[in-house]
N, C-alpha and C positions, 0 to 999 in steps of 0.2 A: 485453501485454494481449491476451486472447483477443477475437476478432471475434465469434464464434458467438452468446454471449449477447446483445450488443447487437443484432445482426441479428434474433435471435428477439423481442427486446423490441419493435423498431421494427415487425416484421411483425405483432405481436399488438395494438399500441396506437396504430399510426398508419395509419388506414384510408385516408388520402389516397393512400397508395402501392399499394394493393390488392396488399399482399405482394411488390411488386417493391423489395426490399431486398437488395442484395448486398455483398460485401465484397472487400477486397484490400489490397496494400502500397501502391500507388502509383495516384493519380488518373488519370494520363495513361495507364497500362496499362489500366486500366478502360475509360476513355472509348473507346479503340481496339478493346478486345475485342469489344465489342457493344453496340449502342444499343437499349436497352428501350423499349418503349412508356413515355411520359410521363403522369404523373408517376412518378418513380422516386427512390431513394435508393441511395447507395453509401457504405459505411462504411470508413474508412481510418484505420490506426493512425497516431498522430503520434509525437511525441517522448517520451521519458521522462526526468525530472531528478530528481537525488537530492540531497538535502541532506547536509552532512556528518555523521557521526555524533557525537552530543553526549556520548556515554559514552567512557571510556577503557579499559575492561577488557572489554568486549562492543561489537559493533556492533549499532546501532538506527539506521537511516536512514529518513527520511520521503523517500518516492518519489512523483512525480506523473507519472501516465500521461495522455497526450492523445490524443484521437481526433477525427476529423472525419467529419461527415455531409454528402455532397455531394448536393444536392437539385436534380434536374433536372425542370423546369417547361415548360411550351409558352411559347413566346415571346408576349408582348403584341402586339396590332396596335394601330394609331393611333387605332381607334375606341372601344375598351371597356378598362376597367380591371379586368376580372375577372381576368385573368391574373397581374396584379400582385398582386391580393388573395389569390391563391393561395400567394404568398410568405409573407405574414402568416399564411395558414392551416397552412403547412407549419412555420413556426417554432413556432406555438402547439402543434401536435401533437408535435414534437419535445421541446418544453420539458416538456409534460405525461407524456410516456413517459420521459424521462431524468433530468431534474433531481430529486434527491432519491433516486434508484434506485441500488442497488449492484449493479455489473457481476458481481462475485462477492463471496462473504461476507467476505473479508478487506478489502476496499475499503471507504473511506468513502463516502459519497453522492455521486454524480456532480454536477458544478456547470457552469454554462454559461459560456463565455468571451466568445463573439460570433460575428457572421456578417459574410459579405461577398460580394458579387456578384463571380464570377469572369469570366464572359463571357456574352454574349447575341448571337444572331443572329435570322435570321428565323425560324427553327424551334424554337429551344429558349434557355432561360437556364438557368445553373448558379449556384446559391449554395453556399457552403461554411459550415457550422456548426461550431463548435469547442466541446468540453466535455473535462473531465478529472475524474480520480478519484485520489484519494490512498491510499497504503497504507504500512505500516511493514516495512521489510526487518530481520528479526531477530525470532526468535520471543517471544510474550509469556510463555508459560508452559513450563516444562521438559519437560512432556508432549507439547508440539507437536513435529511433525517438524523437523528442522534446515532452516535457509534459507540457512546462510553455511558456509563452510570450518571456521571456528572452532567452530561449533556441533556440526559433524559429528565433529571431532577430540574434542571434550569428551564427546560421547556415546559414543565407543570406550574411553574410560577406565574403568577398574574403579570400582565404587561404593565410596566412602569409609566404611570400617566402623569406624574408630576412629583415634586419635593415641597415640604414645607419645613423651613429652619426657624425655630424660636431662639432668639438671642437674649441671654441673660449675662450683660456685661459685668467686667469686675470692677475695675476703677478707671476713670474717676465718678461714673454714673451709678455707682451702687449706693443703694440707700442705707446710710450709717445708723438708721433707726432699726433696719432688719439684720443686716450681717455686714460686716466691712471686712477686708475690701470686696467682699463678694464672692461667687455669685450670691445673690440674696433672693433668688427665688422669684423675682418679679422679671417678667418678658418686656424688656425694652423696644424690640423690633421684631417683627415677624417677615421672613423672605419667603416668597413663594414662587415657584417656576413650574408651569404646567407644559408637558411635552405634547406635540401635535402627533396623531397616528401616522 
């Protein structure tokens, strides 16, 4: 899953972060790389899970791509709940900008999984919000580009322009002098079908 569309979406539609949205492959590496002013968000790719193909002659698998948004907020003090209210504000903006949105055209609409507090200290608190979007591995139309090895091989085959069937009947038309009851190796009928492009 590409991170750049998700980051762009959050920068455009989550004003709470003031465009302080970045991405990476691991939260720990991002956290150590640099501490941005808060509030800020970091997008991290999660797991992808594929269902077995439901067809036998072609591969069509439903794939679920997961991604996480780590939200870094100022830590609350003991006298006010406004910092804790920012958690709800962040979640609302994330839901408004991501749920029902398609990260790319081939994805189904993104859905929300849930959120959890990762840690809090005197300066900051970090919440992780998880989302997923599904797509299907295996093209929908023959004109689409190949997505699997099988599709690539099939695309390399010549176009089927027609078929010819040689019919060698068994009985009663088999030649008793050649082989009985047949097939006797003699073609009794030829069937041809040409396909128009």
